[in-house]
C-alpha positions as CSV (number, residue, x, y, z in Angstrom):
1,X,-37.0,27.2,148.9
2,X,-35.9,29.0,152.0
3,X,-39.3,30.6,152.4
4,X,-41.0,27.3,151.9
5,X,-38.9,25.6,154.5
6,X,-39.4,28.3,157.0
7,X,-43.1,28.4,156.4
8,X,-43.5,24.7,157.0
9,X,-41.3,24.9,160.2
10,X,-43.4,27.8,161.5
11,X,-46.6,26.0,160.8
12,X,-45.5,22.9,162.8
13,X,-44.0,25.1,165.5
14,X,-47.4,26.9,166.0
15,X,-49.2,23.6,166.2
16,X,-46.9,22.1,168.9
17,X,-46.6,25.4,170.8
18,X,-50.4,25.8,170.9
19,X,-50.8,22.5,172.7
20,X,-48.0,22.7,175.3
21,X,-45.3,25.2,174.3
22,X,-41.9,24.2,172.8
23,X,-42.5,25.6,169.3
24,X,-39.0,27.3,169.4
25,X,-37.6,23.8,169.6
26,X,-38.7,23.4,165.9
27,X,-38.4,26.9,164.4
28,X,-35.2,28.2,165.9
29,X,-33.0,25.3,164.7
30,X,-34.4,25.6,161.3
31,X,-33.7,29.4,161.2
32,X,-30.1,28.7,162.3
33,X,-29.7,25.9,159.6
34,X,-31.1,28.1,156.8
35,X,-29.0,31.2,157.8
36,X,-25.8,29.8,159.4
37,X,-24.0,33.0,159.1
38,X,-26.6,35.4,160.5
39,X,-26.3,37.0,163.9
40,X,-28.1,34.9,166.5
41,X,-30.0,37.9,167.9
42,X,-31.4,38.5,164.5
43,X,-32.6,34.9,164.1
44,X,-34.1,34.9,167.7
45,X,-35.9,38.2,166.9
46,X,-37.3,36.9,163.7
47,X,-38.5,33.8,165.5
48,X,-40.3,36.0,168.0
49,X,-41.9,38.1,165.2
50,X,-43.6,35.0,164.0
51,X,-44.3,33.0,167.2
52,X,-45.9,35.8,169.1
53,X,-48.8,35.9,166.7
54,X,-49.4,32.2,167.0
55,X,-49.3,32.3,170.8
56,X,-51.6,35.3,170.9
57,X,-54.1,33.5,168.6
58,X,-54.0,30.4,170.7
59,X,-54.6,32.4,173.9
60,X,-57.6,34.1,172.3
61,X,-59.1,30.7,171.1
62,X,-58.5,29.1,174.4
63,X,-60.2,31.9,176.2
64,X,-63.4,31.3,174.3
65,X,-63.6,27.6,175.4
66,X,-61.8,27.5,178.8
67,X,-62.8,29.4,181.9
68,X,-59.7,31.6,182.2
69,X,-59.1,33.0,185.7
70,X,-58.5,36.6,184.5
71,X,-58.2,38.2,187.9
72,X,-55.0,36.2,188.5
73,X,-53.8,36.0,184.9
74,X,-53.7,39.7,183.9
75,X,-51.3,40.7,186.7
76,X,-49.3,37.6,185.9
77,X,-49.1,38.5,182.3
78,X,-48.1,42.2,182.9
79,X,-45.4,41.0,185.4
80,X,-44.2,38.5,182.9
81,X,-43.7,41.4,180.4
82,X,-41.7,43.3,183.0
83,X,-39.7,40.2,183.9
84,X,-38.9,39.5,180.3
85,X,-37.6,43.0,179.9
86,X,-35.5,42.7,183.0
87,X,-34.1,39.3,181.8
88,X,-33.3,40.7,178.4
89,X,-31.3,43.5,180.2
90,X,-29.6,41.0,182.5
91,X,-28.3,38.9,179.6
92,X,-26.3,42.0,178.6
93,X,-24.7,42.1,182.0
94,X,-24.3,38.5,183.3
95,X,-23.1,35.4,181.4
96,X,-25.8,32.7,180.9
97,X,-23.4,29.7,180.7
98,X,-24.5,28.3,184.1
99,X,-28.1,28.2,182.9
100,X,-27.2,26.4,179.7
101,X,-25.7,23.5,181.7
102,X,-28.3,23.5,184.5
103,X,-31.3,23.5,182.2
104,X,-31.2,19.8,181.0
105,X,-30.9,18.7,184.7
106,X,-33.9,20.9,185.7
107,X,-36.0,19.6,182.8
108,X,-35.1,16.0,183.6
109,X,-36.4,16.6,187.2
110,X,-39.6,18.1,185.8
111,X,-40.1,15.1,183.5
112,X,-39.4,12.5,186.4
113,X,-41.8,14.2,188.7
114,X,-44.5,14.4,186.0
115,X,-44.1,10.7,185.2
116,X,-44.1,9.7,188.9
117,X,-47.3,11.7,189.6
118,X,-49.6,10.0,187.1
119,X,-52.7,11.9,188.4
120,X,-51.0,15.3,188.3
121,X,-52.8,17.8,186.0
122,X,-55.7,15.5,185.1
123,X,-58.2,17.3,187.3
124,X,-58.8,21.1,187.5
125,X,-58.7,21.9,191.2
126,X,-57.2,25.4,191.8
127,X,-55.4,25.5,195.2
128,X,-55.8,29.3,195.7
129,X,-58.5,31.9,195.3
130,X,-58.6,35.6,195.4
131,X,-55.4,37.5,196.3
132,X,-53.5,34.3,197.0
133,X,-54.1,33.0,193.5
134,X,-53.1,36.4,192.0
135,X,-49.9,36.4,194.1
136,X,-49.0,32.9,193.1
137,X,-49.7,33.4,189.4
138,X,-47.9,36.8,189.5
139,X,-44.8,35.1,191.0
140,X,-44.8,32.5,188.2
141,X,-45.3,35.2,185.5
142,X,-42.5,37.3,186.7
143,X,-40.1,34.5,187.4
144,X,-40.6,32.8,184.1
145,X,-40.6,36.1,182.3
146,X,-37.1,36.9,183.7
147,X,-36.0,33.4,182.5
148,X,-37.5,33.9,179.0
149,X,-35.9,37.3,178.5
150,X,-32.5,36.0,179.9
151,X,-32.4,32.6,178.2
152,X,-35.7,31.2,176.9
153,X,-35.7,27.5,176.0
154,X,-38.7,25.7,177.5
155,X,-40.5,28.8,178.7
156,X,-43.9,27.5,177.8
157,X,-43.3,24.1,179.4
158,X,-42.1,25.7,182.6
159,X,-45.3,27.8,182.7
160,X,-47.5,24.8,182.2
161,X,-45.6,22.7,184.8
162,X,-45.8,25.5,187.5
163,X,-49.5,26.2,186.9
164,X,-50.2,22.5,187.2
165,X,-47.9,21.7,190.2
166,X,-48.2,24.9,192.2
167,X,-51.6,26.3,191.3
168,X,-53.5,23.1,190.9
169,X,-54.7,23.6,187.3
170,X,-55.2,20.7,184.9
171,X,-53.0,20.5,181.9
172,X,-55.5,22.1,179.5
173,X,-56.2,25.1,181.8
174,X,-52.5,25.4,182.5
175,X,-51.7,25.5,178.8
176,X,-54.4,28.1,178.2
177,X,-53.0,30.3,181.0
178,X,-49.5,29.8,179.9
179,X,-50.4,31.2,176.4
180,X,-51.4,34.5,177.8
181,X,-48.3,35.0,179.8
182,X,-46.0,33.7,177.1
183,X,-47.6,36.2,174.6
184,X,-46.5,39.0,176.9
185,X,-43.0,37.7,177.6
186,X,-42.5,37.3,173.8
187,X,-43.8,40.9,173.2
188,X,-41.2,42.3,175.6
189,X,-38.4,40.4,173.9
190,X,-39.6,41.3,170.4
191,X,-39.9,45.0,171.3
192,X,-36.3,45.0,172.6
193,X,-34.9,43.0,169.6
194,X,-36.8,45.0,167.1
195,X,-35.6,48.3,168.6
196,X,-32.1,47.1,168.1
197,X,-32.8,46.1,164.5
198,X,-32.7,42.4,165.1
199,X,-35.8,41.3,163.1
200,X,-36.2,40.3,159.5
201,X,-39.7,41.4,159.0
202,X,-40.1,40.1,155.4
203,X,-39.5,36.6,156.7
204,X,-41.2,37.1,160.0
205,X,-44.5,38.3,158.6
206,X,-44.9,35.3,156.2
207,X,-43.9,32.9,159.1
208,X,-46.4,34.6,161.3
209,X,-49.3,33.7,159.0
210,X,-48.2,30.0,159.0
211,X,-47.6,30.1,162.8
212,X,-51.1,31.3,163.5
213,X,-52.6,28.6,161.2
214,X,-50.7,25.9,163.0
215,X,-51.6,27.4,166.4
216,X,-55.3,27.5,165.6
217,X,-55.2,23.9,164.6
218,X,-53.1,22.9,167.7
219,X,-55.5,24.6,170.0
220,X,-58.5,22.7,168.4
221,X,-56.7,19.4,168.9
222,X,-55.9,20.2,172.5
223,X,-59.5,21.3,173.3
224,X,-60.9,18.2,171.6
225,X,-58.7,15.7,173.4
226,X,-58.5,17.3,176.8
227,X,-56.0,17.4,179.7
228,X,-54.8,13.8,179.3
229,X,-53.6,14.4,175.8
230,X,-51.9,17.6,176.7
231,X,-50.1,15.8,179.5
232,X,-48.6,13.3,177.0
233,X,-47.6,16.0,174.6
234,X,-46.0,17.8,177.5
235,X,-44.0,14.7,178.4
236,X,-42.9,14.4,174.7
237,X,-41.9,18.0,174.4
238,X,-40.0,18.1,177.6
239,X,-38.1,14.9,176.7
240,X,-37.1,16.5,173.3
241,X,-36.0,19.7,175.2
242,X,-33.8,17.6,177.6
243,X,-32.1,16.0,174.6
244,X,-31.7,19.3,172.7
245,X,-30.4,21.3,175.7
246,X,-28.1,18.5,176.9
247,X,-26.5,18.4,173.4
248,X,-26.1,22.2,173.3
249,X,-24.6,22.4,176.8
250,X,-22.2,19.4,176.8
251,X,-21.6,18.1,173.3
252,X,-21.6,21.0,170.9
């Protein structure tokens, strides 16, 4: 029964995460509900061991259908990896309570801005080229990488928002770009947690298969329906993240 529940949650998480990020909003609470007495680091590591494969599969599928700007994205992905490692180290030194309370406020600002700018992310019109685009993407990759390693919730959504708002991508191209960077930030966190023994591989590998299946389906849906559809899924996921993070920060 446990494996069936985890497999279903991982499938749904992969589907949602492929479109706009936020799969952890589904899978992580299920892991905590199924294993209430387990160490949080082990549950987070097991989540990463499944979700990384879905994110990587989605990135590969997007790259075949979307014109990825590789010159800017590879440096961003590598710096995202380094940033996630730095963030994971930072969480062992600095308390993250201030981020827990600030996160729902930040997400609310993102949501209000997205709703107010109805045309934002509907058209793909990159603002930078060459070295300027590489620097902007690398800044996003490193900054969100540090956040993912240090705290984590909403990483995919923040990546999508910044690629849309700052670099001028539409929501579809932003989601495709975010997948590559998020794969690398997940890899860094997984390596660190696995090295410390915080991964249940017997659960993670089964969930990985389901996550990849959900991710491939979600990517096809996003490619079929385009940037406008991805924008509305983004709004829905950010709204859910606001409710979840506000509950965790102020009510739990």
